[in-house]
GUDRENSE-364391 format. One record per residue (C-alpha): residue number from 0; residue in three letters; y, x, z. Coordinates in steps of 0.001 Angstrom, whole numbers, plus 500000, padded with zeros to 6 digits. Each point is the difference from the previous one (the first is absolute). Layout:
BEGIN
@k->NUM | r->ALA | Y->Y | X->X | Z->Z
...
end
This chain:
BEGIN
@k->0 | r->MET | Y->603982 | X->287534 | Z->425343
@k->1 | r->PRO | Y->499034 | X->503515 | Z->498879
@k->2 | r->ASN | Y->502058 | X->502819 | Z->501480
@k->3 | r->TRP | Y->501124 | X->501405 | Z->496659
@k->4 | r->LEU | Y->501333 | X->496574 | Z->498989
@k->5 | r->GLN | Y->501933 | X->499616 | Z->503261
@k->6 | r->ASN | Y->501597 | X->503400 | Z->499457
@k->7 | r->GLN | Y->500946 | X->499146 | Z->496420
@k->8 | r->ILE | Y->501589 | X->496724 | Z->501097
@k->9 | r->LYS | Y->501941 | X->501638 | Z->502849
@k->10 | r->LYS | Y->501279 | X->502642 | Z->497597
@k->11 | r->ALA | Y->501016 | X->497390 | Z->497425
@k->12 | r->PHE | Y->501799 | X->497916 | Z->502656
@k->13 | r->TYR | Y->501738 | X->503084 | Z->501358
@k->14 | r->GLU | Y->501232 | X->500907 | Z->496520
@k->15 | r->LYS | Y->500884 | X->496337 | Z->499341
@k->16 | r->ASN | Y->497804 | X->500202 | Z->496914
@k->17 | r->THR | Y->499493 | X->496276 | Z->499347
@k->18 | r->THR | Y->498005 | X->500528 | Z->496804
@k->19 | r->GLN | Y->497506 | X->502180 | Z->501850
@k->20 | r->VAL | Y->499792 | X->497550 | Z->502918
@k->21 | r->LYS | Y->499213 | X->497113 | Z->497644
@k->22 | r->LEU | Y->497390 | X->502050 | Z->498184
@k->23 | r->LEU | Y->498305 | X->501045 | Z->503248
@k->24 | r->ASN | Y->500036 | X->496399 | Z->501242
@k->25 | r->GLN | Y->498257 | X->498868 | Z->496820
@k->26 | r->CYS | Y->497406 | X->502752 | Z->500441
@k->27 | r->TRP | Y->499392 | X->498941 | Z->503588
@k->28 | r->TYR | Y->499579 | X->496292 | Z->499190
@k->29 | r->TYR | Y->497684 | X->500859 | Z->497125
@k->30 | r->TYR | Y->497980 | X->502246 | Z->502315
@k->31 | r->LEU | Y->499780 | X->497240 | Z->502637
@k->32 | r->ARG | Y->498909 | X->497346 | Z->497494
@k->33 | r->LYS | Y->497367 | X->502311 | Z->498560
@k->34 | r->ASN | Y->498536 | X->500895 | Z->503393
@k->35 | r->LEU | Y->500144 | X->496574 | Z->501625
@k->36 | r->SER | Y->498520 | X->497904 | Z->497204
end
């Protein structure tokens, strides 16, 4: 996982920002699918 994404997720979790966490998760899964296929 890229460093910037980890930091964003930690920040979102810390702020209990569920919308942001969901959005970042979607970005990460999209990124994984794109790079693995």
